[in-house]
C-alpha positions as CSV (number, residue, x, y, z in Angstrom):
1,M,11.0,74.0,-56.7
2,K,11.6,72.4,-53.4
3,T,11.9,74.7,-50.3
4,T,12.9,73.9,-46.8
5,A,10.3,75.4,-44.5
6,S,9.6,74.9,-40.9
7,L,10.9,71.5,-40.5
8,M,14.4,72.0,-38.8
9,N,16.2,71.0,-35.9
10,K,17.0,73.5,-33.2
11,G,20.7,72.7,-33.6
12,D,20.7,73.7,-37.4
13,L,21.3,77.3,-36.9
14,P,23.7,79.3,-34.6
15,R,22.0,80.3,-31.4
16,A,22.4,84.0,-32.2
17,I,20.2,83.7,-35.3
18,E,17.6,81.7,-33.5
19,E,17.3,84.3,-30.7
20,L,17.3,87.1,-33.4
21,S,14.4,85.3,-35.2
22,H,12.4,85.0,-32.0
23,R,12.8,88.7,-31.3
24,V,11.7,89.5,-34.8
25,I,8.7,87.2,-34.5
26,G,7.9,88.8,-31.1
27,C,7.9,92.4,-32.9
28,A,5.7,90.9,-35.8
29,I,3.1,89.7,-33.3
30,E,3.0,93.2,-31.7
31,V,2.4,94.7,-35.1
32,H,-0.3,92.2,-35.9
33,K,-2.1,92.5,-32.6
34,E,-2.2,96.3,-32.9
35,L,-3.1,96.5,-36.7
36,G,-4.8,93.0,-37.5
37,P,-5.3,91.7,-40.8
38,G,-6.6,93.5,-44.2
39,L,-3.9,96.3,-44.5
40,L,-1.5,96.9,-47.4
41,E,1.9,95.2,-47.1
42,K,3.7,98.6,-47.0
43,L,1.9,99.5,-43.8
44,Y,2.9,96.4,-42.0
45,E,6.4,96.9,-43.2
46,D,6.7,100.5,-41.5
47,A,5.1,99.2,-38.5
48,L,7.5,96.3,-38.2
49,I,10.5,98.4,-39.0
50,Y,9.2,100.7,-36.1
51,E,9.0,97.9,-33.7
52,L,12.3,96.2,-34.7
53,R,14.3,99.7,-34.1
54,D,12.3,100.2,-31.0
55,A,13.8,96.9,-29.9
56,G,17.3,98.1,-30.6
57,L,17.7,96.0,-33.9
58,V,19.3,97.4,-36.9
59,V,17.1,97.1,-39.9
60,A,17.7,98.0,-43.5
61,K,14.6,97.9,-46.0
62,Q,14.3,97.2,-49.7
63,V,18.0,95.9,-49.9
64,E,19.1,95.2,-53.4
65,I,20.3,91.7,-54.2
66,V,22.9,91.5,-56.9
67,L,22.9,87.9,-58.6
68,P,26.0,86.9,-60.5
69,Y,25.1,85.4,-63.7
70,K,28.1,84.2,-66.2
71,A,30.1,87.5,-67.0
72,T,27.5,89.7,-65.5
73,K,25.4,90.9,-62.5
74,L,21.7,90.9,-62.5
75,R,19.9,93.5,-60.5
76,G,16.4,94.3,-59.7
77,Q,15.4,92.0,-57.0
78,R,15.1,93.5,-53.3
79,L,14.8,91.9,-49.8
80,D,11.9,93.4,-48.0
81,L,14.0,93.8,-44.7
82,L,17.2,92.6,-43.6
83,V,17.8,92.7,-39.7
84,E,21.1,92.9,-38.3
85,N,22.7,91.8,-41.7
86,Q,21.7,88.3,-40.7
87,L,17.9,87.6,-41.1
88,V,15.7,88.3,-44.2
89,I,12.2,89.1,-43.7
90,E,9.8,88.8,-46.7
91,L,6.5,90.5,-46.0
92,K,3.1,89.6,-47.5
93,A,-0.4,90.8,-47.0
94,V,-2.2,88.0,-49.2
95,S,-5.2,85.6,-48.8
96,L,-2.9,82.4,-49.4
97,V,1.0,82.1,-49.2
98,T,2.0,80.0,-52.2
99,D,5.0,77.7,-53.0
100,L,6.1,80.5,-55.3
101,H,6.4,83.0,-52.3
102,K,8.5,80.4,-50.3
103,A,10.8,79.7,-53.4
104,Q,11.1,83.5,-53.8
105,L,12.6,83.6,-50.3
106,L,14.7,80.7,-50.5
107,S,16.1,82.4,-53.7
108,Y,16.9,85.7,-52.0
109,L,18.6,83.7,-49.0
110,R,20.8,81.8,-51.5
111,A,21.8,85.0,-53.4
112,A,22.5,86.6,-50.1
113,G,24.4,83.8,-48.5
114,L,22.2,84.0,-45.5
115,P,20.9,80.8,-43.7
116,L,17.4,82.1,-42.3
117,G,14.4,84.1,-43.7
118,L,11.0,84.7,-42.4
119,L,7.9,84.8,-44.5
120,L,5.4,86.8,-42.6
121,N,1.9,87.1,-44.0
122,F,-0.1,89.6,-42.1
123,N,-3.5,88.9,-43.7
124,V,-4.3,86.0,-41.2
125,T,-6.5,86.2,-38.0
126,M,-3.5,84.8,-36.2
127,L,0.1,85.6,-37.2
128,K,1.4,82.1,-36.2
129,N,-0.7,81.0,-39.2
130,G,1.1,83.5,-41.4
131,L,4.7,82.5,-40.3
132,T,6.9,80.5,-42.5
133,R,10.6,79.8,-41.7
134,I,12.6,79.3,-44.6
135,L,16.1,77.6,-44.3
136,N,19.0,77.9,-46.6
137,E,21.0,74.8,-45.9
138,R,23.6,75.8,-48.1
139,A,24.6,78.8,-45.8
140,I,24.7,76.8,-42.5
141,P,28.1,75.7,-41.4
142,A,28.4,72.1,-40.9
143,S,28.5,70.9,-37.2
144,P,29.4,67.4,-36.1
145,S,25.7,66.7,-35.4
146,R,24.8,67.7,-38.8
147,S,27.3,66.0,-40.6
148,S,26.2,62.7,-39.6
149,R,22.8,63.0,-41.1
150,P,21.8,63.4,-44.6
151,S,20.5,66.9,-45.8
152,R,16.9,67.3,-46.4
153,S,17.7,67.4,-50.1
154,E,19.1,63.9,-49.8
155,I,16.2,62.4,-48.2
């Protein structure tokens, strides 16, 4: 499954979402600076929730995603964190982030109808090496600058 990660133009997302993602990344860096790598994912989740709320952000954890399927609704998947009802955070504490992790986050974004997710792997020496931005192009409103160029799925 193809995912769109990291390679995006600044104009693709509304400014508010870009600014929110920067604030969240700053909080994640603070957590990583204090705790370092090697802990359980749940500990990073709790610490990040603390930092995000301390920064004045609204955070929901383990948010259920309901996926419509034919005449029924599928339940059971959960977002690790949802910040300000706009940004999905998927936390990991693994030795290697795989394409499956990225595809999982993209699926969450599509099901929730949200444009941006951050995949944060805290099991790295520098958090910037554990950060992946996943873009759900289906949820980004078309702008004049975007409509003139093909989407990444068309390239």
